[in-house]
N, C-alpha and C positions, 0 to 999 in steps of 0.2 A: 678742329679741336686738337688739343695736345694728345699725342699717342700714349703718353706715360705720365703719371703724376710726378715722377722723379724729375721730369723736365722742368717743373716750376723752379727747382733749385738752380738748374743750369740757366734758365732764363734770367733769374735774379743775378747769378754770377756773371753772365755775359753783360748785363746792364752796368755792372760795376767797372767793367773794363773801359767803358766809354767816358771820355773826358769832356766832350763838347755837349753842351745843353741842347743845341739844335739837333745833333745826331741822336741824342738820347730820346728826344721827342719823336723822331722818325722811327727809331727802334721800337718804342712802345706802340706806335701806330701800326707797324707791320706785324708785330706779335699779336696785337689786339685783333686784327683782321684774321690772322691764322687761328687763334683759339676760339673765335666765335663763328667761323665759316662753316656752313653745311657742306661746302664743296671739297674742302681740303682737310686732311689730317696733317698735323705738324709735329716736328721733332727738333728739339735743341740738341746740338752735338758739339763735342770737343774732339778734335783730331790733332793731338799734340798741342801746339800753340795756337792752332786755328780754331776759332769758335764760329759756328754757323747755325742757322735756323733754316729748316727745310720744309717745304710744302709738298705734300703727296696727294696724288689721286690714285687710289689703289696702291700698287707697287711703284708707279711711275712718279718721278720727281720733276714737275715742270718748272719750279722756281726754287730759289734758295738765296740767302744772303750771308755774307761773311761780316763779322763784327770786328771793326778796328777801333782804335782809340778816337780817331777824328773823322771816321766815315764808315759807311756801310757799302759793301759791294754787292749789288743785287744782280743775280744771274738768271737769265732766260735759258733754260736747258733745252736740249734737243727735243724733248717731248712737247714743250710749249710751242716750238717752232713748227713741228710737224702736225700736231693735233689742234692747236689753237690758232695757227697762222701768225704767230708773233714774228715781228721783223724789226730790223734796225730802223727802217724807214718809218714804220708805224710808231715805234717808240719816240723817234725824233719829233713826230707831229704832236706828241703829248708833253714833251719836256722842252725847256729852253735853257740855253747856256750851260749844258752839261755835255760831257764827252761820253759817247757810247763806244765801248771797245768790242770789236768783233774778233772772236777766236777763230783761228784757222782750222779747217777739217783735220783730223777726224772728230774733234770735240763737237763741232757744230753747235755753238752756243754764243751768246753775247752777254755783256754786262754793262752796268752803269754805276758810277759812284754816287752815293747819296750823302749830301752834307747838311740837309735841312728837311723840315717837314713838308714844305711846298713841293719839293722834288719827289719826296716819298708819296705824297698824295697823287701826283701826276702819274708816277710809275704804277701805283696801286690801281688807279682808275683804268689804266691801259691793260694791266695784267690780272691782278687779283680780283678786281671788282667789275670786270668786263661784262658779266652777265646780270648785273643789277640794274 
């Protein structure tokens, strides 16, 4: 669920930044999971020019995505790797034809660019919906 009612305005503002219909579908899919999930609390954030949406479990942030005009960059944070066993290899088994970028330590996270709803669903099934 959203952490703050003010986030609704940011969620709407972030959506206006997206110019691709396919990416907008993926955006609404990820936000929809976040706002209805009993597992996560979520927050829309602006950090300067960077717009992102974060998933929290308590104070930990296992997942987040950055909103771009033509893509979403979905991040698997350190907590998701250590607590949920998320891995590049595991993600690659759930997606096809997408590049997974591994960040070097000390960040210990990895990301995938999302260009369409199909990839968003595959990523969500691996990460956000893994317990359903």
